[in-house]
N, C-alpha and C positions, 0 to 999 in steps of 0.2 A: 322770198318774200310775204309773210304771212297777213295778207289782208285778208279782210271781213266786210260780208254785207253791212253797214249802219256805222263804221269804224270812219273816222274825220281823216283827207288824209292833206298833208299838208306840202303843197307845189313850190317847186323854185320858181317856177313863172308863174306873176303873175296875171288875174282874169282882170280883164276892163275893165268891170265893175270895179278892182279894185281889194277882191280877197284872193287868198295866198291855197284858202281851206275850202274843200269840194268832203260829203258823205257820197260813197258807195254803195250804189241801186244794185247792181248786178257784179257776180266775179265770177270769171271761166277765162277763156281764151281772148277779150275781150272784156274791159267794164267797162258799166255804164258810170259817168259820175252825176251826181247835181250840185251845180255852185252853192257855198252854203250865204253870199251874198244877195245873186240875183234871183236865181234859183235855176239856169239855165241849166237841161239837161247835154250831154255828150257821148260816142262811147271811143274805146278809146284801146289799141290793143295794149294787153298785157306786157310785152317788151319793153315800148314807150314809159307804160306811166312805171312802169320798177326803177324806170334808169330816173325822172323826173322827181320822183317820190322823197320833200324832205325830209321827212317825218310824218309818225300816223299817231292819231288821240283818241 
């Protein structure tokens, strides 16, 4: 899966704020994502992210 910094990814599960979309801030073994709805940032392992991505914008 080709995910780059700056991409917006749509995940299968909804964030508690109501948004499905996250901005990619860091790429590597782990990804740093920022919620486009509330600005919350998380680190998620590559394996988990690749499994839960619905689409890339």
